[in-house]
NURO-902957 format. One line per 10 residues: number of its first residue (from 1); their letters; for each residue x, y, z of N, C-alpha, C. Coordinates in pm, 1 decimal. Example, Ala and Ser with C-alpha at 12.3 -4.5 7.8 and 13.67 -1.06 7.14 Angstrom:
# NURO-902957
1	AS	1319.0/-569.0/780.0/1230.0/-450.0/780.0/1320.0/-330.0/780.0 | 1285.0/-225.0/708.0/1367.0/-106.0/714.0/1290.0/3.0/787.0
//
This chain:
# NURO-902957
1	XXXXXXXXXX	490.5/-9327.5/4064.6/532.7/-9351.6/3927.1/639.9/-9249.8/3888.4 | 749.1/-9296.4/3826.7/856.4/-9205.9/3786.5/807.7/-9112.5/3675.5 | 863.8/-8991.6/3665.5/823.3/-8897.4/3560.0/852.1/-8955.0/3421.9 | 756.9/-8942.6/3332.9/771.4/-8994.4/3197.6/742.7/-8885.3/3095.3 | 804.8/-8897.1/2980.8/772.2/-8813.1/2866.1/692.0/-8899.1/2769.3 | 569.6/-8857.6/2741.8/477.2/-8937.2/2661.3/441.1/-8859.8/2534.6 | 445.8/-8927.7/2420.0/407.8/-8864.0/2294.2/286.3/-8935.5/2234.8 | 198.4/-8857.0/2173.6/81.0/-8911.2/2104.9/75.3/-8847.3/1966.4 | 103.3/-8926.6/1864.7/98.8/-8880.4/1726.3/-21.5/-8941.1/1655.4 | -54.7/-8884.9/1539.8/-163.6/-8939.7/1460.6/-226.8/-8834.3/1372.7
11	XXXXXXXXXX	-311.5/-8875.6/1280.5/-375.9/-8781.5/1188.4/-484.3/-8699.2/1255.9 | -529.3/-8594.9/1186.2/-636.1/-8508.0/1237.1/-763.0/-8587.4/1259.4 | -832.8/-8556.3/1368.8/-961.7/-8618.2/1395.8/-955.3/-8754.3/1461.1 | -834.6/-8801.4/1492.2/-822.3/-8933.3/1555.6/-855.7/-8928.0/1703.9 | -869.3/-8806.7/1756.7/-901.7/-8790.9/1898.3/-782.2/-8756.2/1983.9 | -672.5/-8714.2/1920.5/-549.6/-8687.9/1994.9/-567.5/-8583.0/2104.1 | -634.4/-8473.1/2070.8/-646.9/-8364.0/2167.7/-726.7/-8407.0/2289.9 | -842.5/-8466.6/2267.3/-926.8/-8511.0/2378.5/-854.7/-8613.3/2464.5 | -793.5/-8710.6/2398.5/-723.7/-8818.0/2469.6/-601.1/-8764.2/2542.2 | -525.2/-8678.4/2476.0/-402.7/-8624.7/2537.1/-434.2/-8544.2/2662.7
21	XXXXXXXXXX	-538.3/-8461.7/2654.7/-578.8/-8383.7/2772.2/-624.2/-8474.4/2885.3 | -704.9/-8574.4/2851.7/-756.9/-8665.5/2953.6/-644.5/-8746.9/3016.8 | -549.8/-8790.8/2933.8/-437.5/-8868.0/2986.2/-350.4/-8781.8/3077.0 | -324.1/-8658.6/3035.1/-244.3/-8567.8/3118.2/-313.8/-8542.0/3251.8 | -444.9/-8522.9/3247.9/-520.1/-8502.1/3372.2/-512.2/-8624.7/3461.4 | -525.9/-8742.8/3401.6/-521.4/-8867.7/3479.4/-386.2/-8883.5/3549.4 | -279.6/-8843.5/3480.0/-144.7/-8860.3/3534.2/-98.6/-8741.0/3617.9 | -171.2/-8628.0/3606.7/-125.4/-8506.0/3671.3/-7.7/-8444.4/3597.9 | -2.5/-8465.9/3465.5/106.3/-8417.4/3382.2/65.9/-8288.9/3309.6 | 166.0/-8220.9/3255.2/140.7/-8107.6/3167.3/98.4/-8160.6/3030.7
31	XXXXXXXXXX	7.1/-8089.2/2965.6/-37.5/-8125.5/2831.0/13.4/-8022.2/2732.5 | 73.8/-8067.9/2621.8/130.6/-7977.8/2522.1/71.9/-8008.7/2384.0 | -6.3/-7915.7/2333.3/-66.2/-7929.2/2200.5/29.9/-7866.8/2099.2 | 123.4/-7947.1/2048.6/224.8/-7891.9/1959.2/166.9/-7853.3/1823.7 | 56.8/-7916.1/1784.8/-7.6/-7876.7/1660.3/-53.1/-7732.5/1666.4 | -88.3/-7686.1/1785.6/-130.5/-7547.5/1802.2/-16.7/-7451.2/1771.4 | 107.1/-7494.1/1796.4/221.1/-7407.8/1765.2/231.4/-7384.3/1614.2 | 212.4/-7491.6/1537.1/216.3/-7477.0/1391.1/98.0/-7393.2/1342.9 | -15.7/-7411.2/1407.1/-131.4/-7328.9/1372.3/-104.8/-7182.8/1408.3 | -30.7/-7162.4/1517.0/5.0/-7026.2/1556.3/93.1/-6959.9/1451.5
41	XXXXXXXXXX	189.0/-7036.1/1398.9/272.4/-6984.2/1290.5/185.6/-6954.1/1169.0 | 94.1/-7047.6/1135.9/6.1/-7028.6/1020.9/-80.5/-6904.6/1038.2 | -127.3/-6881.4/1159.2/-209.6/-6762.6/1185.5/-129.8/-6635.3/1160.3 | -3.1/-6634.5/1204.4/80.0/-6517.1/1181.2/106.9/-6498.4/1032.1 | 124.8/-6608.6/959.9/144.0/-6601.0/814.9/18.8/-6543.9/747.8 | -96.6/-6588.6/794.6/-223.3/-6542.6/737.6/-243.0/-6392.9/762.9 | -216.9/-6351.6/885.0/-234.0/-6210.3/920.9/-141.7/-6121.6/836.9 | -19.9/-6171.3/812.6/77.7/-6091.0/737.5/74.1/-6121.1/587.4 | -17.0/-6210.2/548.1/-34.2/-6247.0/407.3/95.2/-6300.8/346.7 | 156.3/-6394.6/419.5/280.2/-6458.0/375.5/250.5/-6597.2/321.6
51	XXXXXXXXXX	295.3/-6626.3/201.1/276.6/-6757.0/138.8/381.5/-6854.6/191.4 | 348.2/-6984.0/204.4/446.0/-7082.0/254.2/572.9/-7090.9/170.3 | 565.1/-7053.6/42.2/682.3/-7059.9/-44.9/765.1/-6931.4/-42.6 | 719.4/-6833.2/31.0/787.3/-6703.4/39.0/894.0/-6709.7/148.5 | 1018.6/-6735.7/110.5/1124.7/-6753.9/208.5/1150.2/-6627.3/291.2 | 1151.4/-6513.5/226.2/1174.7/-6388.6/299.2/1059.1/-6359.2/394.3 | 937.8/-6386.6/347.0/821.5/-6365.3/431.9/823.2/-6456.3/553.0 | 861.4/-6581.6/533.3/869.6/-6676.4/645.0/975.1/-6631.1/745.5 | 1087.8/-6584.9/694.2/1194.2/-6536.4/783.2/1143.5/-6418.6/866.5 | 1062.5/-6335.1/806.8/1002.7/-6220.3/876.9/910.5/-6268.7/988.5
61	XXXXXXXXXX	823.4/-6365.1/956.6/730.2/-6418.5/1056.3/806.0/-6487.0/1169.6 | 901.1/-6574.1/1134.3/972.4/-6652.2/1236.3/1065.3/-6565.2/1319.8 | 1116.4/-6458.0/1260.3/1204.4/-6367.8/1334.2/1131.9/-6294.2/1445.4 | 1002.0/-6272.9/1426.4/921.8/-6202.2/1527.7/838.0/-6296.8/1613.6 | 852.7/-6426.6/1592.6/763.2/-6522.9/1656.3/774.9/-6520.3/1808.5 | 660.3/-6510.4/1874.0/655.5/-6507.9/2020.8/533.7/-6587.5/2066.3 | 545.2/-6720.1/2059.7/435.4/-6808.4/2097.5/462.4/-6869.8/2233.6 | 358.4/-6879.5/2314.5/371.8/-6949.1/2442.6/235.7/-6996.1/2489.9 | 238.3/-7101.7/2569.2/116.7/-7156.4/2627.7/96.5/-7099.3/2767.3 | -28.5/-7073.6/2802.8/-64.5/-7039.8/2940.0/-189.5/-7118.9/2976.0
71	XXXXXXXXXX	-206.3/-7146.0/3101.8/-326.0/-7217.5/3147.2/-419.6/-7118.7/3215.7 | -542.7/-7110.7/3165.6/-641.6/-7019.1/3221.1/-770.7/-7094.8/3246.5 | -814.6/-7092.2/3370.7/-938.5/-7159.9/3409.3/-938.3/-7305.7/3365.7 | -823.1/-7369.8/3376.3/-812.2/-7510.8/3343.9/-789.1/-7541.0/3197.4 | -792.4/-7438.6/3111.6/-772.5/-7458.2/2968.0/-633.5/-7411.8/2926.7 | -576.0/-7481.9/2827.1/-447.7/-7441.6/2771.8/-473.8/-7341.8/2659.6 | -417.6/-7220.7/2672.5/-438.8/-7115.9/2573.4/-306.9/-7084.0/2503.7 | -315.0/-7050.6/2375.1/-196.1/-7013.4/2299.8/-193.2/-6862.3/2281.8 | -82.2/-6802.9/2322.1/-65.2/-6659.1/2308.4/38.8/-6629.6/2200.8 | 13.9/-6524.8/2123.8/110.9/-6474.6/2027.5/137.4/-6329.0/2062.1
81	XXXXXXXXXX	260.5/-6301.8/2102.0/298.1/-6167.0/2147.6/201.8/-6117.5/2255.0 | 160.7/-6208.5/2343.0/74.2/-6173.6/2454.0/-73.4/-6173.6/2424.0 | -111.6/-6195.9/2297.5/-252.5/-6195.7/2257.4/-303.6/-6339.1/2247.3 | -417.5/-6366.5/2307.8/-476.4/-6500.3/2303.4/-533.2/-6525.5/2163.2 | -473.9/-6620.5/2090.5/-518.4/-6651.4/1954.0/-582.8/-6789.9/1945.5 | -611.9/-6850.0/2059.2/-665.3/-6986.4/2062.4/-789.4/-7001.5/1975.0 | -877.6/-6903.0/1978.1/-1001.7/-6911.5/1902.8/-986.7/-6886.8/1754.3 | -867.3/-6848.5/1710.3/-846.2/-6814.6/1569.3/-776.8/-6923.8/1489.1 | -732.7/-7031.0/1554.4/-642.6/-7123.9/1485.5/-706.1/-7256.2/1445.7 | -838.0/-7268.0/1459.4/-902.4/-7395.3/1430.1/-988.7/-7394.4/1304.7
91	XXXXXXXXXX	-992.0/-7282.8/1231.3/-1075.9/-7280.6/1111.9/-1005.0/-7353.2/997.3 | -1079.2/-7397.3/894.7/-1020.4/-7476.6/785.3/-904.7/-7407.8/713.3 | -913.4/-7276.2/694.9/-807.4/-7204.5/623.4/-674.7/-7210.8/698.7 | -679.7/-7187.9/829.2/-557.8/-7194.9/909.6/-508.0/-7339.0/917.4 | -599.7/-7434.9/922.5/-562.2/-7576.2/927.3/-480.5/-7615.6/805.2 | -527.2/-7580.0/686.4/-455.3/-7613.8/564.2/-323.5/-7537.3/554.1 | -322.7/-7413.1/597.0/-200.1/-7333.9/593.7/-96.7/-7391.0/691.1 | -143.1/-7441.0/804.7/-52.4/-7501.7/902.9/12.6/-7626.2/845.4 | -63.7/-7704.9/769.0/-8.7/-7824.5/705.5/101.6/-7787.1/607.9 | 78.0/-7681.9/527.9/179.3/-7636.8/432.2/301.5/-7579.4/504.3
101	XXXXXXXXXX	277.7/-7502.9/609.3/387.7/-7441.9/683.7/475.0/-7546.9/751.2 | 412.3/-7654.0/799.4/486.4/-7757.5/871.9/582.4/-7834.2/782.2 | 564.7/-7823.0/650.5/655.4/-7889.0/556.5/781.0/-7806.5/531.4 | 782.1/-7682.5/579.9/897.1/-7595.0/558.9/1002.8/-7619.4/667.3 | 1127.4/-7649.8/627.8/1231.1/-7681.3/727.3/1258.2/-7568.1/825.6 | 1246.7/-7441.8/779.4/1275.1/-7330.8/870.5/1169.9/-7318.5/979.7 | 1045.8/-7356.5/947.1/939.2/-7353.7/1047.3/962.3/-7463.9/1149.7 | 993.8/-7583.4/1102.2/1016.2/-7696.6/1192.7/1136.5/-7670.8/1282.6 | 1239.2/-7610.8/1225.3/1358.9/-7580.5/1304.2/1327.7/-7480.2/1413.8 | 1248.7/-7379.1/1380.4/1215.5/-7275.4/1477.6/1137.1/-7331.1/1596.2
111	XXXXXXXXXX	1051.0/-7429.9/1568.7/966.3/-7483.8/1675.0/1028.6/-7603.1/1747.7 | 1128.1/-7666.3/1686.2/1188.8/-7784.7/1747.0/1251.8/-7752.8/1882.6 | 1332.2/-7647.0/1886.6/1399.0/-7610.9/2012.5/1297.5/-7576.5/2120.2 | 1191.6/-7505.1/2082.9/1087.7/-7468.4/2179.8/1021.9/-7591.7/2237.9 | 986.9/-7687.2/2151.9/921.2/-7808.3/2199.8/1012.4/-7888.9/2292.5 | 1138.5/-7897.7/2257.9/1231.1/-7974.7/2341.8/1253.6/-7908.1/2476.6 | 1252.6/-7776.5/2479.1/1262.3/-7706.6/2609.0/1140.9/-7739.4/2695.2 | 1023.6/-7742.3/2632.9/901.4/-7771.5/2707.5/902.3/-7913.2/2764.9 | 972.3/-8005.7/2698.1/972.4/-8145.4/2743.0/1090.7/-8185.1/2828.3 | 1177.7/-8090.9/2857.7/1302.3/-8122.6/2927.0/1281.3/-8184.8/3064.6
121	XXXXXXXXXX	1175.6/-8144.1/3134.4/1154.6/-8192.7/3271.1/1061.1/-8312.6/3278.0 | 1021.7/-8364.5/3160.8/931.4/-8480.7/3152.8/797.3/-8449.6/3221.0 | 730.8/-8553.4/3272.8/597.4/-8536.1/3332.8/507.9/-8456.4/3239.1 | 508.7/-8494.1/3109.6/432.5/-8420.5/3009.1/381.4/-8513.8/2900.6 | 267.2/-8476.9/2843.9/208.8/-8547.7/2729.9/213.4/-8452.6/2610.9 | 286.8/-8491.1/2508.1/300.4/-8409.6/2388.1/218.1/-8468.9/2274.6 | 129.0/-8388.1/2221.2/43.2/-8429.5/2110.3/92.7/-8366.2/1980.8 | 96.9/-8444.7/1873.5/139.8/-8387.0/1746.8/139.3/-8488.0/1633.5 | 233.0/-8468.2/1540.0/243.4/-8557.1/1424.6/381.0/-8619.4/1409.8 | 482.0/-8557.9/1471.8/616.9/-8614.4/1464.1/684.9/-8612.6/1600.9
131	XXXXXXXXXX	605.0/-8617.5/1704.9/660.7/-8610.6/1840.1/750.3/-8731.0/1869.9 | 703.9/-8849.3/1835.6/780.0/-8969.8/1866.9/886.1/-9005.5/1764.9 | 879.6/-8944.0/1646.9/976.4/-8976.9/1541.7/1089.0/-8874.4/1531.7 | 1058.3/-8746.3/1550.4/1157.5/-8640.8/1527.8/1187.3/-8559.9/1654.2 | 1083.5/-8508.5/1717.6/1104.8/-8416.7/1829.3/1157.2/-8488.5/1952.5 | 1093.9/-8602.0/1987.3/1135.0/-8678.0/2105.5/1154.7/-8825.5/2070.2 | 1257.9/-8856.7/1991.1/1280.4/-8997.0/1953.2/1311.8/-9087.1/2072.1 | 1353.2/-9026.9/2184.6/1385.2/-9104.8/2304.6/1276.0/-9094.4/2410.7 | 1155.6/-9056.9/2371.6/1043.8/-9047.6/2467.3/1023.5/-9181.5/2537.6 | 976.6/-9175.4/2660.8/958.6/-9297.0/2740.2/846.1/-9385.4/2686.1
141	XXXXXXXXXX	736.9/-9322.0/2643.9/622.2/-9396.5/2589.9/570.3/-9320.6/2467.8 | 551.1/-9395.9/2358.5/501.7/-9335.0/2234.8/373.6/-9405.0/2190.8 | 274.6/-9325.1/2154.1/149.7/-9379.6/2100.8/125.2/-9322.3/1961.6 | 60.9/-9403.0/1878.0/12.8/-9354.7/1747.8/-135.9/-9384.3/1742.5 | -214.4/-9277.1/1740.7/-360.5/-9288.4/1746.1/-418.3/-9266.7/1606.8 | -498.5/-9362.4/1561.8/-558.7/-9351.7/1429.0/-708.0/-9382.7/1438.3 | -779.1/-9357.8/1326.8/-921.7/-9388.9/1317.9/-961.9/-9383.1/1170.6 | -1074.1/-9442.2/1138.4/-1126.9/-9440.9/1002.9/-1149.0/-9296.6/956.5 | -1119.8/-9267.9/829.1/-1131.9/-9133.1/774.5/-1271.7/-9075.4/792.1 | -1375.8/-9154.8/763.8/-1513.5/-9104.6/775.3/-1545.4/-9065.3/919.4
151	XXXXXXXXXX	-1497.7/-9145.0/1013.0/-1520.5/-9116.1/1155.0/-1444.9/-8989.9/1195.3 | -1323.3/-8977.1/1149.7/-1244.1/-8858.6/1182.4/-1307.4/-8732.0/1125.5 | -1356.4/-8742.1/1001.9/-1419.5/-8625.9/938.7/-1545.1/-8584.0/1013.9 | -1624.2/-8681.8/1058.8/-1745.4/-8648.9/1133.6/-1711.2/-8580.9/1265.2 | -1608.9/-8629.9/1332.9/-1566.8/-8568.7/1458.6/-1525.7/-8422.4/1436.8 | -1446.6/-8399.0/1332.9/-1400.7/-8262.7/1307.2/-1517.3/-8173.6/1263.1 | -1610.3/-8228.2/1186.6/-1727.9/-8152.4/1143.1/-1809.8/-8106.8/1263.6 | -1828.2/-8195.5/1359.9/-1905.3/-8160.9/1479.8/-1833.4/-8053.6/1561.2 | -1700.1/-8055.1/1559.5/-1623.1/-7951.6/1629.2/-1644.5/-7815.8/1563.1 | -1654.2/-7816.2/1429.7/-1663.5/-7691.0/1354.4/-1805.4/-7638.9/1339.6
161	XXXXXXXXXX	-1903.1/-7726.2/1361.1/-2042.1/-7692.6/1328.9/-2094.8/-7570.7/1404.1 | -2036.9/-7541.7/1519.4/-2086.8/-7430.2/1598.6/-2072.4/-7294.7/1532.8 | -1965.4/-7276.6/1452.8/-1945.1/-7143.2/1397.6/-1891.5/-7139.1/1256.3 | -1876.8/-7255.9/1193.6/-1820.9/-7260.5/1059.6/-1924.0/-7312.2/960.2 | -1940.9/-7241.9/849.9/-2031.1/-7288.2/745.3/-1953.8/-7379.5/651.3 | -1953.2/-7507.6/683.8/-1877.7/-7604.5/605.5/-1952.8/-7737.3/606.9 | -1951.4/-7808.6/494.9/-2020.7/-7937.2/485.4/-1929.5/-8048.2/533.4 | -1988.1/-8158.6/574.0/-1908.1/-8272.6/618.8/-1827.1/-8328.5/503.1 | -1882.9/-8317.4/379.1/-1809.2/-8364.4/261.2/-1682.1/-8282.7/240.0 | -1692.3/-8150.4/261.7/-1575.3/-8065.7/245.0/-1473.0/-8092.8/354.3
171	XXXXXXXXXX	-1520.2/-8116.7/476.2/-1430.0/-8148.2/586.5/-1351.8/-8275.5/555.2 | -1421.5/-8376.9/504.5/-1354.9/-8503.3/472.0/-1255.0/-8484.1/357.6 | -1293.4/-8405.6/258.1/-1203.5/-8379.4/145.0/-1077.5/-8308.1/192.2 | -1094.3/-8205.9/276.6/-979.2/-8132.2/329.1/-891.2/-8222.2/416.1 | -954.8/-8306.7/494.3/-880.3/-8396.5/582.7/-799.1/-8497.8/501.9 | -860.3/-8550.4/396.5/-790.8/-8645.4/310.4/-669.4/-8580.1/244.4 | -687.4/-8454.4/201.4/-577.1/-8380.9/140.4/-466.9/-8356.5/241.5 | -506.6/-8320.5/363.7/-405.3/-8295.1/465.9/-332.6/-8423.4/502.3 | -404.5/-8534.0/511.0/-339.9/-8663.2/537.9/-231.0/-8690.1/435.6 | -265.0/-8667.6/306.5/-169.3/-8693.0/198.9/-49.9/-8599.2/209.4
181	XXXXXXXXXX	-76.6/-8472.3/239.6/32.1/-8375.4/254.4/124.4/-8412.5/369.6 | 64.3/-8447.0/483.1/142.9/-8477.1/602.8/224.5/-8606.0/587.1 | 164.1/-8705.8/523.9/232.7/-8834.1/507.5/336.2/-8830.3/395.4 | 314.9/-8743.0/297.1/401.4/-8741.3/180.2/514.9/-8641.9/183.7 | 518.1/-8555.4/283.0/624.9/-8454.7/285.6/759.6/-8522.0/313.2 | 863.9/-8462.2/261.3/998.0/-8520.4/275.5/1055.4/-8497.3/414.8 | 1011.7/-8390.3/481.1/1062.7/-8357.7/614.0/961.0/-8399.6/719.8 | 1002.7/-8487.4/811.1/918.4/-8530.7/923.0/777.7/-8572.4/879.0 | 766.9/-8670.4/790.5/633.3/-8713.1/747.1/554.8/-8775.9/861.7 | 422.4/-8769.5/850.1/336.8/-8831.6/950.7/347.3/-8983.0/938.2
191	XXXXXXXXXX	400.9/-9046.6/1040.3/411.2/-9192.3/1043.6/437.5/-9233.7/1188.0 | 399.9/-9356.5/1223.5/427.2/-9401.1/1360.9/574.6/-9429.8/1381.8 | 623.0/-9401.0/1500.8/759.1/-9440.0/1535.9/765.9/-9593.1/1540.4 | 883.5/-9646.4/1515.3/899.1/-9792.5/1513.0/858.7/-9856.0/1645.6 | 878.2/-9783.3/1755.4/848.8/-9837.6/1887.6/720.5/-9780.4/1947.8 | 634.3/-9724.7/1863.2/508.6/-9667.8/1912.7/403.6/-9775.8/1932.7 | 316.3/-9755.1/2029.3/200.8/-9841.5/2051.0/85.3/-9787.1/1967.1 | 29.3/-9871.0/1881.4/-79.3/-9829.1/1793.1/-214.8/-9850.4/1861.2 | -301.3/-9750.1/1850.5/-438.1/-9762.0/1901.4/-533.8/-9707.1/1796.2 | -632.3/-9786.3/1758.9/-735.4/-9744.3/1664.0/-856.8/-9699.4/1744.9
201	XXXXXXXXXX	-890.5/-9569.9/1733.7/-998.8/-9514.7/1815.7/-1133.2/-9512.0/1743.7 | -1142.2/-9577.1/1627.4/-1263.8/-9570.3/1546.1/-1389.7/-9600.2/1626.5 | -1386.9/-9707.0/1701.4/-1506.4/-9749.1/1775.6/-1485.5/-9745.1/1926.1 | -1391.8/-9661.4/1970.6/-1362.3/-9653.4/2114.0/-1388.7/-9512.4/2165.3 | -1436.4/-9504.0/2287.4/-1453.2/-9373.7/2350.8/-1317.5/-9322.4/2394.9 | -1309.5/-9192.1/2421.0/-1184.6/-9134.5/2469.2/-1141.8/-9200.3/2600.2 | -1238.9/-9227.2/2687.1/-1207.5/-9291.2/2814.6/-1147.6/-9429.1/2796.1 | -1200.7/-9504.5/2699.1/-1148.6/-9639.0/2673.4/-1006.2/-9633.0/2619.5 | -979.5/-9532.5/2535.7/-844.5/-9516.4/2482.2/-746.9/-9481.4/2594.4 | -786.6/-9390.6/2682.2/-700.3/-9353.3/2794.2/-674.3/-9473.3/2884.6
211	XXXXXXXXXX	-776.6/-9552.6/2910.7/-758.5/-9673.5/2992.7/-655.3/-9766.2/2929.5 | -664.1/-9781.8/2796.8/-568.9/-9867.7/2725.5/-427.6/-9811.5/2735.4 | -416.3/-9681.1/2724.8/-285.0/-9618.0/2736.3/-226.7/-9634.1/2876.1 | -312.3/-9625.0/2977.4/-265.2/-9637.1/3115.2/-205.8/-9774.2/3143.0 | -259.7/-9877.0/3079.9/-204.3/-10011.6/3097.0/-60.6/-10013.5/3046.1 | -37.8/-9954.3/2930.1/95.2/-9949.0/2872.3/188.4/-9866.5/2959.7 | 141.9/-9751.2/3004.1/224.4/-9660.1/3084.6/264.1/-9724.9/3216.7 | 171.1/-9790.9/3282.5/204.7/-9858.9/3409.0/308.0/-9967.9/3386.2 | 295.7/-10037.1/3273.7/392.0/-10142.3/3242.4/530.7/-10084.0/3221.2 | 540.0/-9975.0/3145.4/669.0/-9912.1/3119.1/727.6/-9854.8/3247.9
221	XXX	644.7/-9788.9/3328.8/692.1/-9728.0/3452.0/743.1/-9832.0/3552.4 | 688.8/-9952.2/3542.5/725.5/-10056.6/3637.4/850.5/-10134.3/3598.8 | 903.8/-10107.2/3480.5/1021.5/-10181.9/3436.4/1147.7/-10137.1/3507.5
//
């Protein structure tokens, strides 16, 4: 199969991370969690107590930004200035801050070049919210993964339950707010690319979604 650049966009909790990793493993491709990059920026903003509306503060954070992915024991880890911050970027506070930060043009500009460098050699699966619309409009295969809000909230709640004191109602409320923020922003709003393949994962296992994606990928690769 020829090398392909594959994008998977969609809202939080739709199963993008699980599916993207599984698809990359199935294909022997690199997996890129671009949402983690925005969370990495949000983490740096949080540590330095920089508000998303603080232009000088953002310039300070972005001027020192040193984010990179490394693979350790089969897992993709995010490093900031050499420090593993993977375990710090999934809490609700960083999640909401990442949504606000992603609406800032200077943040998107700073990460756009990095993401495109990572995808230059193809043979990669990029997960995010604007991969197929803004970052890689010419990607070989684009997917948009969605699911019912209640199902997405339950999935995210189960992910957080191990160490976060948060109710499923609060998770759903935060997710609904983030959906509105992501879809309503003027810069790179969350929406499917015109040529994206839509998959609803509400009642499907991750394996079933990957199988469905493989049918599409084989078809595209064979053209």
